[in-house]
ZAMARPA-209095 format. One record per residue (C-alpha): x, y, z. Coordinates in steps of 0.5 Angstrom, whole numbers, plus 500, padded with zeros to 3 digits. Example, Ala and Ser with C-alpha at 12.3 -4.5 7.8 and 13.67 -1.06 7.14 Angstrom:
525491516;527498514;
//
This chain:
740709573;739707566;739700568;734700573;729704568;731698563;729693568;722696570;717692566;712696562;705698565;702693560;705687562;702683567;705679573;705672573;703672580;696676579;691674584;695669587;696668595;702668598;705660599;702657605;707654610;708649615;710651623;716648621;717653615;716648609;711650604;705645604;704641598;697643594;692637595;690634589;684630591;679635592;674637586;678644585;685641586;686642579;684649578;689655577;695650574;700652569;702645568;697639567;700635573;695629572;695624577;697617576;702619570;709620570;712626569;716627562;723628563;727633560;733631555;738632560;735627564;734622559;742623557;744622564;740616565;742613558;749614560;748611567;745604563;751604558;756605564;753599568;752594562;758590560;762592554;761585551;754586551;753593548;750593541;748586542;740585541;737582547;736574546;729572546;725578547;718575544;719569548;720573555;714576554;711569554;710565561;718565563;722559565;727559570;734560568;739555568;746557567;750554562;756553566;752548570;750545564;757544562;759541569;753536569;755534562;762532564;759529570;755524567;760522561;763516565;756512565;755508559;750502562;745500567;750495570;754501573;748503578;748500584;741496583;739489585;741484580;733482579;732489577;738490573;736483569;729486568;731493565;732490558;726485557;721489561;722496562;726498555;723492551;721497545;728500545;733498540;739500544;739499552;743505554;741510560;739517558;742523561;737524566;738517568;745517569;744523573;738521578;739514579;745514583;743520587;736517589;740510591;745515595;751512591;754518589;759521594;757528592;756532599;750536599;749542604;743541608;740546612;734545618;727547615;721547618;717544613;720537613;723532617;731531618;731524615;727526608;731527602;728532597;730531589;727535583;728531577;728536571;729534564;727535557;721531554;722524552;728523556;726517560;724521567;719515569;724510569;729515572;725515579;722508578;728504578;731507585;724507588;723499586;730498589;728501595;722497596;725490595;731492600;725494605;722487604;729484606;729488612;722486614;723479613;729479617;725483623;720478622;725472623;728476629;721476632;719469631;726467634;724471640;717468641;721461640;725463646;720465650;716459649;721455651;722459658;714458659;712451656;705451659;703458656;698457650;698462644;692464640;692461633;693466628;686468624;685465617;682472615;687477617;689482612;696483609;700488613;701493607;693492605;691499604;698502606;703503600;710504601;711508595;706513591;706516584;702522583;700524576;695529573;691525569;688518568;691517561;698518565;696514570;694508565;701509562;706509568;701504571;703499565;710500566;710499573;706492572;711490566;717491571;713487577;712481573;720479574;721484580;715481584;712487587;705489588;702495584;695498583;693504579;687508580;683514577;677516575;676512569;675506574;669504578;669505586;669497587;675496582;678502586;677499593;679492591;685494588;687499594;685494599;687488596;688482602;695481598;697488600;700493596;707496595;706502589;700506588;699510582;694515582;691522581;691528587;684529587;682521588;688520593;686526597;678524597;681517600;685520605;680524608;676517609;682513611;688517613;692510614;693510606;699515607;701512614;706508611;709511605;716512604;717514597;712520594;713521587;710528584;710527576;709533572;710537578;709544574;702542573;701539580;704545584;700550580;694554583;689548581;693542584;697545589;692545595;691538594;698536593;701540599;696536603;698530601;705531602;704534609;700528611;705523608;711527611;712523618;714517615;717520608;724518606;724521599;720526596;721526588;719532584;719531576;718535571;720537564;719545565;721549571;717555570;719561575;712560579;715553581;722555582;719561587;715555590;720550591;725556594;720558599;717551601;723546600;729550600;734544601;731541595;737538591;736539583;738534578;738538572;740535565;744540560;738540555;733542559;728547556;731546549;727542544;732537541;736538535;733531532;726535532;725539526;721545525;717548519;713554518;707554514;704561512;697561512;696568509;699566502;697562496;694557496;691558502;689565503;688565510;684558511;688554516;683548515;686547508;693548510;692543515;689538510;695539505;700539510;698532512;697530505;704531503;706527509;702521508;704521501;712519503;709513507;707510500;715509498;716505504;710500503;710493502;705489498;703482501;701477496;693477494;692483498;691491497;697495497;693500501;692496507;700494508;703501507;707504513;702508517;704515519;701517526;700525526;698529532;694536531;694541537;689546537;688551543;680550544;677544545;671546541;676547535;678539535;671537532;671542527;678540525;677533525;671533521;674538516;680533515;675527514;672531509;678531505;679524506;684523512;683518517;682523523;679523530;678528535;680528543;678532548;675532555;668531552;670525549;668518553;674516558;674509555;674512548;680516550;684510552;682506545;684512541;691514545;693506545;694507537;699513538;703511544;705504541;712504537;711500531;717497527;718497520;715490517;719485513;716484506;717476508;713476514;705475515;701481514;699484521;691483522;691489528;693494523;687493518;681496522;685502521;683503514;677499513;672505516;675510511;674505505;667503507;665510509;657512508;655516501;658523501;665521503;671524499;673520493;680521494;683517501;689517505;689510508;696510510;695516515;692516522;691523525;689525532;686532533;687534541;688540546;694540551;690534554;695530550;701534551;704532557;707526559;704522554;709517551;707518543;713513541;709512534;708519533;714522528;710529526;706534530;702540527;701546531;694548528;694554533;701558536;701556543;700561548;706560552;713557551;712552556;706549551;711550545;716545549;711540551;707540544;713539540;716534545;710529543;715527537;723525537;722521543;728517546;733519541;728518535;727523529;721528529;718534525;714539527;710544523;707551525;701554522;702561522;696566521;694573521;693574528;699569531;705571534;710570528;716573532;715568538;715562532;721565529;725566536;723558537;726556530;732560532;733557539;732550536;737551530;742554535;741549541;739554546;734553552;728557551;728562557;
//
């Protein structure tokens, strides 16, 4: 009785269920949840159950979840910080296991020379004097050792093939993925030219067999007259190339086209490069030449517009190369590139995709569209080579005080001064006209910034020029020509080259108001990402990142303009107040350790 009196509430205590109706239940007996989408749905609530926000978990639930995560994580990973935390917040790259990289290293270690490839003798003899005439040592790079045997079909490795609704059973699909400056162009060009020359031999034999059959028929019917051949009949390959190489920009078309042209001088095949920098008459004369065409280098926009008016352009294509596939298969180029692939598929024998980076978007696209594609990936993919050094300049510290233009000019002056140590003076000439030329590329994120930075460098006595999409196309090719040619060190006993003198005359003969101090031994190109993809800047040893790149992919491509084809290079990043210093720090650590930036 005493216990019941003790449990009885006081008359002054209010019940927690005052003015609350009994809970509503469904016919099945389950309680009906309260609707929250009405204007009065949030009234008379003891807890603020806000829609769209997760419920706060209790301490016991947090402990249980953390204990479950620790149990699922391997023991060796416990307590180890996650690598590249900041880089993973950038645009993600497709991962490649280190086990696969190690197996590729062991597979290509036995190949030392181009003679080990099953190429035609005329192509073997043209590699050193035509394709690699600017290189000191003629040895195949890792991507060339890996891809040339595969594209030629001489490797004995069996690849499991599955039926695919997107391709014909005869078409082979390859993805060539290698770091920047590793010779990917020559890796796919040599097998394509080899296939063209072998096809020519087969066509010649077929013509001879057809001619022999006609002679046999003419002997059987000696009184049958044959119509004379037309004198103006075009070649069978006029406007119908055997191989097509697609590139995203006209600058890359000119670069790859020059390599193809140099190789055609000795191998003897017909090639043509077309882009928006040429007039319609020139494009028509090159594509529909009476002598025929074997290799066509073009951009997707121009080729798709030509294919709409003349579908026969893609009716004879056996080899289709999509260079810079991460750009040509993104949102802007993908519809045009996919349409070209679909139209060329009936006659296509090999589809070759080539890229220096494989983003996750490209990786998922390839798994859906080309599930049977054979991936030829080098061990150093997504890793900046160790021969490239990366320095960081903190713009917020003294003496720059947040002035990036001043920091950029000071960095270029410090690089240009080292060139004077290697100068060679000729008799009767000024020493400033014969010093070793330093070519530097400055990357910015916005094209409006290119002109501003170039003008500031000019005011500081530096020979700088801006290059963007707003620049005239003819001027673009002239500017890039001085940065895409490898210049060797000059012999003091040799005659002075006259081609280098005009580089310094405009600065020395500048108008009034020019700075007194000049840096005549340095040429600077201020550019956006227009020149970060595929441009073979062999003469460039220094790259300055005025702005920190937006993504990891841009980091790899910009730093890839230096240290190409085994040469050393250096990159400098200008880090300001609003830049991602954590991203720059992780890139430097990954470069030091030789890790892939995933």
